[in-house]
C-alpha positions as CSV (number, residue, x, y, z in Angstrom):
1,M,152.0,154.7,-61.3
2,S,149.7,153.5,-58.6
3,Q,150.8,153.0,-55.0
4,D,150.3,149.2,-55.4
5,Q,152.5,149.1,-58.5
6,H,155.2,151.3,-56.9
7,L,155.3,149.0,-53.9
8,G,155.3,146.0,-56.1
9,R,158.3,147.3,-58.1
10,R,160.2,147.8,-54.8
11,E,159.5,144.3,-53.6
12,L,160.3,142.9,-57.0
13,L,163.8,144.3,-56.7
14,V,164.2,142.9,-53.2
15,G,162.7,139.6,-54.3
16,A,165.2,139.3,-57.2
17,A,168.1,139.7,-54.8
18,A,166.5,137.1,-52.5
19,A,166.0,134.7,-55.4
20,S,169.7,135.0,-56.3
21,A,170.7,134.3,-52.7
22,L,168.6,131.2,-52.6
23,A,169.6,129.9,-56.0
24,A,172.4,127.7,-54.6
25,A,170.3,126.4,-51.7
26,G,167.6,125.3,-54.1
27,S,169.8,124.2,-56.9
28,A,169.0,120.5,-56.5
29,G,165.3,121.1,-56.9
30,A,165.9,123.5,-59.8
31,R,168.1,120.9,-61.7
32,T,165.4,118.3,-61.2
33,Q,162.8,120.5,-62.9
34,A,165.1,122.3,-65.3
35,H,163.4,120.7,-68.4
36,D,160.0,120.4,-66.8
37,P,159.2,123.5,-64.7
38,L,156.9,122.9,-61.7
39,P,153.8,125.1,-61.9
40,V,152.9,126.8,-58.6
41,V,149.5,127.8,-57.4
42,D,149.5,130.2,-54.4
43,S,146.6,129.1,-52.3
44,H,146.6,132.1,-50.0
45,I,146.8,135.8,-50.9
46,H,144.8,138.8,-49.9
47,L,143.4,141.6,-52.0
48,F,142.0,145.0,-50.9
49,D,141.7,148.6,-52.1
50,G,141.7,151.3,-49.4
51,S,141.5,153.9,-52.1
52,R,137.8,153.1,-52.8
53,P,135.3,155.8,-51.7
54,Q,134.2,153.5,-48.9
55,G,137.7,152.5,-48.0
56,A,138.4,148.9,-46.8
57,P,138.1,147.4,-43.3
58,Y,141.2,145.3,-43.8
59,L,144.5,146.6,-45.2
60,G,147.0,143.9,-44.5
61,S,149.8,143.6,-42.0
62,K,151.1,146.6,-40.1
63,A,154.3,146.6,-42.1
64,Y,152.3,146.6,-45.4
65,R,149.9,149.3,-44.2
66,A,152.8,151.6,-43.5
67,Q,153.7,151.4,-47.3
68,S,150.4,150.9,-49.1
69,H,146.7,150.5,-48.6
70,I,146.2,148.7,-52.0
71,S,146.7,145.1,-52.9
72,L,145.5,144.1,-56.4
73,P,146.5,141.5,-59.0
74,A,148.4,144.2,-60.9
75,G,150.8,144.5,-58.0
76,Y,150.9,140.8,-57.2
77,A,151.4,139.2,-60.6
78,P,154.8,140.8,-61.4
79,L,156.2,139.5,-58.1
80,A,154.6,136.0,-58.5
81,K,155.1,135.0,-62.1
82,P,159.0,135.0,-62.1
83,T,158.9,132.4,-59.3
84,G,156.7,130.0,-61.3
85,I,153.4,131.0,-59.8
86,V,150.7,130.7,-62.4
87,G,147.6,131.2,-60.4
88,A,146.3,132.1,-56.9
89,V,143.4,131.7,-54.5
90,V,142.3,134.8,-52.8
91,V,141.2,134.6,-49.1
92,E,138.9,137.4,-48.1
93,A,139.6,139.2,-44.8
94,S,137.1,141.9,-45.1
95,S,134.0,141.5,-42.8
96,W,131.8,143.5,-45.2
97,V,129.4,141.2,-47.0
98,E,129.5,143.3,-50.2
99,D,133.3,142.7,-50.4
100,N,132.5,139.1,-51.4
101,L,131.0,140.6,-54.6
102,W,133.9,143.1,-55.0
103,L,136.4,140.3,-54.8
104,L,134.6,138.1,-57.3
105,E,134.5,141.1,-59.7
106,V,138.2,141.6,-59.3
107,A,138.9,137.9,-59.8
108,Q,136.6,137.7,-62.8
109,A,138.7,140.4,-64.6
110,N,142.1,138.8,-63.7
111,P,142.6,135.2,-64.8
112,I,145.6,134.7,-62.5
113,I,142.9,134.4,-59.8
114,L,141.7,130.8,-59.7
115,G,139.3,131.0,-56.8
116,V,137.8,133.2,-54.1
117,V,137.4,132.1,-50.5
118,G,134.9,134.6,-49.2
119,N,134.0,135.9,-45.8
120,L,130.5,135.2,-44.4
121,N,129.4,135.0,-40.8
122,P,127.5,131.8,-40.0
123,S,126.1,133.3,-36.8
124,K,123.9,135.5,-39.0
125,P,120.4,134.2,-40.0
126,E,121.0,135.6,-43.5
127,F,124.1,133.3,-44.0
128,A,122.2,130.8,-46.1
129,E,120.8,133.6,-48.4
130,Y,124.3,135.1,-49.0
131,L,125.9,131.7,-49.5
132,G,123.3,130.7,-52.0
133,R,123.9,133.9,-53.9
134,F,127.7,133.9,-54.0
135,R,128.1,130.2,-54.7
136,K,126.5,130.6,-58.1
137,N,129.7,132.1,-59.3
138,P,132.1,129.2,-60.0
139,L,135.1,131.2,-58.7
140,Y,133.5,131.2,-55.2
141,R,135.2,128.2,-53.6
142,G,134.4,128.6,-49.9
143,I,134.5,131.0,-46.9
144,R,137.0,131.8,-44.2
145,F,135.6,132.0,-40.7
146,S,137.2,131.1,-37.4
147,R,134.9,131.8,-34.4
148,F,132.4,129.1,-34.9
149,Y,132.9,127.8,-31.4
150,T,132.3,128.9,-27.8
151,G,134.4,128.7,-24.7
152,K,138.1,128.3,-24.3
153,G,140.6,125.7,-23.1
154,A,138.8,122.6,-21.9
155,D,135.4,124.3,-22.4
156,V,135.7,124.7,-26.2
157,A,132.5,123.6,-27.8
158,L,130.7,124.1,-31.1
159,D,128.0,126.7,-31.5
160,P,124.9,124.6,-32.6
161,D,123.4,127.3,-34.8
162,M,126.6,128.0,-36.6
163,T,127.3,124.3,-37.0
164,A,123.9,123.8,-38.7
165,R,124.7,126.7,-41.1
166,L,128.2,125.4,-41.9
167,R,126.6,122.2,-43.1
168,L,125.4,124.3,-46.0
169,L,129.0,124.7,-47.0
170,A,129.4,120.9,-47.2
171,E,126.2,120.6,-49.1
172,A,127.5,123.1,-51.6
173,D,130.8,121.3,-51.9
174,L,132.7,124.3,-50.6
175,T,135.5,124.7,-48.1
176,L,135.9,126.3,-44.7
177,D,139.2,128.1,-44.1
178,N,140.1,129.5,-40.7
179,A,142.6,132.0,-39.6
180,N,145.8,132.0,-37.5
181,P,145.9,128.8,-35.4
182,T,145.5,128.7,-31.6
183,M,145.0,125.7,-29.4
184,D,141.3,126.6,-29.1
185,L,140.8,127.0,-32.8
186,L,142.6,123.7,-33.5
187,K,140.4,122.0,-31.0
188,A,137.3,123.5,-32.6
189,N,138.5,122.2,-36.0
190,L,138.6,118.7,-34.6
191,L,135.1,119.0,-33.2
192,L,133.7,120.4,-36.4
193,S,135.4,117.7,-38.5
194,Q,133.6,115.1,-36.4
195,A,130.3,116.9,-36.5
196,I,130.4,117.5,-40.3
197,P,132.8,114.9,-41.7
198,E,132.0,115.8,-45.3
199,L,133.1,119.4,-44.9
200,R,136.6,120.2,-46.1
201,I,138.3,122.2,-43.4
202,V,141.5,124.2,-44.2
203,A,143.7,125.2,-41.2
204,D,145.7,128.2,-42.4
205,H,149.2,129.1,-41.4
206,V,149.8,126.1,-39.2
207,P,153.6,126.5,-39.1
208,S,153.2,130.0,-37.6
209,F,151.9,128.6,-34.3
210,D,154.8,128.4,-31.8
211,P,153.7,126.3,-28.8
212,T,155.5,126.9,-25.5
213,P,157.4,123.9,-23.9
214,E,154.5,123.6,-21.4
215,V,151.9,123.4,-24.2
216,M,153.9,121.2,-26.5
217,P,152.7,117.8,-25.3
218,A,149.0,118.9,-25.7
219,Y,149.8,120.4,-29.1
220,E,151.4,117.3,-30.4
221,D,148.5,115.2,-29.2
222,L,146.1,117.6,-30.9
223,I,148.1,117.5,-34.2
224,K,147.9,113.7,-34.1
225,R,144.1,113.8,-33.6
226,L,143.7,116.4,-36.4
227,A,145.8,114.3,-38.7
228,D,143.5,111.3,-38.1
229,R,140.6,113.3,-39.6
230,P,140.8,113.0,-43.4
231,N,138.6,116.1,-44.0
232,I,141.2,118.5,-42.3
233,F,143.8,120.0,-44.6
234,V,146.6,122.4,-43.7
235,K,148.4,125.3,-45.4
236,L,152.2,125.1,-44.8
237,T,152.3,128.9,-44.9
238,E,153.9,131.6,-42.8
239,V,156.8,129.3,-42.3
240,Y,158.8,132.5,-42.1
241,H,157.1,134.5,-39.3
242,P,157.9,136.7,-36.3
243,R,158.7,134.3,-33.4
244,D,158.4,136.8,-30.5
245,D,157.3,140.3,-29.5
246,N,160.6,141.7,-30.8
247,G,159.8,140.5,-34.3
248,L,162.5,137.8,-34.4
249,I,162.3,136.0,-37.8
250,V,164.1,132.7,-38.0
251,K,165.7,132.3,-41.5
252,D,168.1,129.4,-40.6
253,Y,166.9,126.5,-42.7
254,E,167.3,123.6,-40.2
255,P,164.8,124.7,-37.6
256,L,162.3,125.6,-40.4
257,R,162.9,122.2,-42.0
258,A,162.3,120.4,-38.7
259,R,159.0,122.2,-38.3
260,L,158.0,121.4,-41.8
261,E,159.0,117.7,-41.6
262,Y,156.9,117.4,-38.4
263,L,153.7,118.8,-40.0
264,Y,154.3,117.1,-43.4
265,G,154.9,113.8,-41.6
266,A,151.7,114.2,-39.6
267,F,149.3,115.2,-42.4
268,G,151.0,113.6,-45.4
269,E,151.6,114.6,-49.0
270,D,147.8,114.7,-49.9
271,R,146.7,117.3,-47.4
272,V,149.2,120.2,-47.5
273,M,149.2,123.3,-49.7
274,F,151.5,126.1,-50.6
275,G,150.7,129.8,-50.1
276,T,152.6,133.1,-49.6
277,D,150.0,135.1,-47.5
278,Y,150.8,138.0,-49.8
279,P,150.9,140.9,-48.9
280,N,150.9,140.1,-45.2
281,S,154.3,138.5,-45.8
282,Y,155.7,142.0,-46.7
283,G,158.6,142.7,-44.4
284,V,158.9,139.1,-43.3
285,A,159.8,137.2,-46.5
286,T,159.5,138.0,-50.2
287,I,157.6,135.7,-52.6
288,P,160.9,134.4,-54.1
289,E,162.1,133.5,-50.6
290,E,158.9,131.7,-49.8
291,V,158.9,129.7,-53.0
292,G,162.6,129.0,-52.7
293,L,162.3,127.7,-49.1
294,M,159.6,125.3,-50.1
295,K,161.3,124.1,-53.3
296,R,164.4,123.4,-51.2
297,F,162.3,121.4,-48.8
298,F,160.7,119.4,-51.6
299,A,164.0,118.9,-53.4
300,T,164.5,115.8,-51.2
301,K,161.0,114.4,-52.0
302,S,159.4,113.0,-55.1
303,R,158.2,115.0,-58.0
304,E,154.7,113.8,-57.4
305,A,154.9,115.0,-53.7
306,A,156.1,118.4,-54.9
307,E,153.3,118.7,-57.5
308,K,150.7,117.8,-54.8
309,Y,152.0,120.5,-52.5
310,F,152.5,123.2,-55.1
311,W,149.2,122.9,-57.0
312,K,147.4,119.5,-57.1
313,N,146.2,119.5,-53.6
314,S,144.7,123.0,-53.8
315,A,143.0,121.9,-57.1
316,K,141.4,118.9,-55.3
317,I,140.5,120.8,-52.1
318,Y,139.2,124.1,-53.6
319,K,138.1,122.5,-56.9
320,W,139.3,125.5,-58.9
321,K,139.4,125.3,-62.7
322,K,142.2,126.5,-64.9
323,R,141.6,129.9,-66.6
324,T,144.7,130.2,-68.8
325,D,146.9,127.9,-70.9
326,K,149.8,128.2,-68.5
327,Q,147.7,126.9,-65.5
328,P,147.7,123.2,-64.8
329,S,144.6,121.0,-64.6
330,L,143.8,117.7,-62.9
331,A,141.7,116.7,-65.9
């Protein structure tokens, strides 16, 4: 048994217990969909294999690295499928250009993977060449890059050369994801959305940013301005996350619901996506916990709103195509 499979079996047992504990809390949503199960597409997972001869530059969160240095579909699928997840989008965190190809090859062999968000650096002159090469594969749905701006605070500004190259993403009908939110990165997203309004920009893990009371007024103003930009989308991911240096993880539903309602109210039902951030979520929340939390949240909303969040929006934003009969389709 591989290290990835061993770790997956351990988390599967933990996840099963978590699913049972959440059953009562999510029962309203479960009853609503008892005869028509809601398919779920996980819009944010990471894959890597540190056992390769060359290793891997990214091996997940500190908690995960302490247990394993492998994350592959064989370990993810047994954890995901019992929760209703039928497909996933992989977001590349490796800075090695060749890992874009490695990830496409892994995805090609595993139909649970609906799309790949690669990692290319738009500060490099060869960006256009690499993008032109990888985009030929229909599984390649965009890139993830965050430092496309200069300065900080009031001096945040777009880098002209990178902005010019990022236009190629829009021309290719691909997305730009960016990593863990900060005030500077959110400001840069606003500027980029204005400079390239046809580019679909995905802000990852927005609920994980905890503004201090001093920053809150500026944060709320920035969220409002971001919400006014129709080409900015958000992943309501990492809802469970460490809140301080001591690793405090809030599991009480009410404060989590309040954070979700605020962001959901700001961006609306057409611009939010579900994701687990597996395996970075290891030690923070299991996949059943994350699915259960969001099904509980959407149990008070319409079926259509839930479908948009759990799979339709990711299909519209990433433009992935179903690969198995169990996966949904907008067509």
